[in-house]
N, C-alpha and C positions, 0 to 999 in steps of 0.2 A: 525422848519425846519430841514430836514434831511441833513446829510453831505455826502450822497451817491447819485450816479446816479440811476435812476430807469427807468423802461420800462412801458409804458402804451399802451393799444390797441388803434388803430386809424382806425376804420372800419376793413378792411381786412389786414391792415399793422400794424406796431408798431412804436412808437415814443420814443425817449430817452429824458428824462428830467434831466437836470443837477442839481447839489446840491443846486443851487440858485433858482430853480424853473422855469428855462427857458427851453423851448423846443428847442432842437438842430434842425438844419435846415432840415436834411434828415428824410424821413420816410423809414422804412425797411420792406422788404417783409416777413421776418420771425423773430421770437423772437431770434433765434440764431444769425442772422445778427446784430440785435440790441445789443446783448450781446458782440459781437466782437467789435462793435463801442464803447461801454462803456470801454472795455479794452484799446482801442486806446486812448480814452480820458484820462483815468487814467494815461497811460504812458506819454502823453503830459503834464498833470498836474505835474507829478513827475519831468519831465525835466525842466519845468518852475520854480518850487520851487527850484530845485538844482541850476539853473542858477541865480536865485535871491540871493541865499546864497553865491555863488561864487562872484557875483558883490559886495555884502555887504562886504565880506572879503577883496576884492581888494580895496574898498573905505577906509575901516578901516586901512588897511596896508599903503595905500598912505598917509592918514592923519598922521599916526605915523611917517612914514619915513621922510616926508617933513615938518611936523609941521604945516599943513594947516587945515582949517575948512572943515566940511563935504561937503559943497556946492562946494568948490574949488576942493577937491579930486574927487567928483562925476563928475564934469566937465571934468577933465583930464581922468578919467577912461572911461567915456562914449565916449569921443572923440577918445580914442584909440580903443574902441570896433568897431567903424565905419570903421576903417582902417585895422583891423586884418583879415588876410586871413584864 
């Protein structure tokens, strides 16, 4: 399995296939439009991975600071995420 997005023709349109082999919802009228969507997806993937890393760091820090287990620290960090503006 590839770890990259790819473009496949779909009649007169183009479809984007994600790295897990799933077709994304939209069809695109041009290959260029499909490429732009891939760039958007890659940016969203990077934002998600960064957010996961930040949450992981917050949980680890909370565990160390308060001497609690991962489940407890995760509960408090996730509770705080829901109320942060």
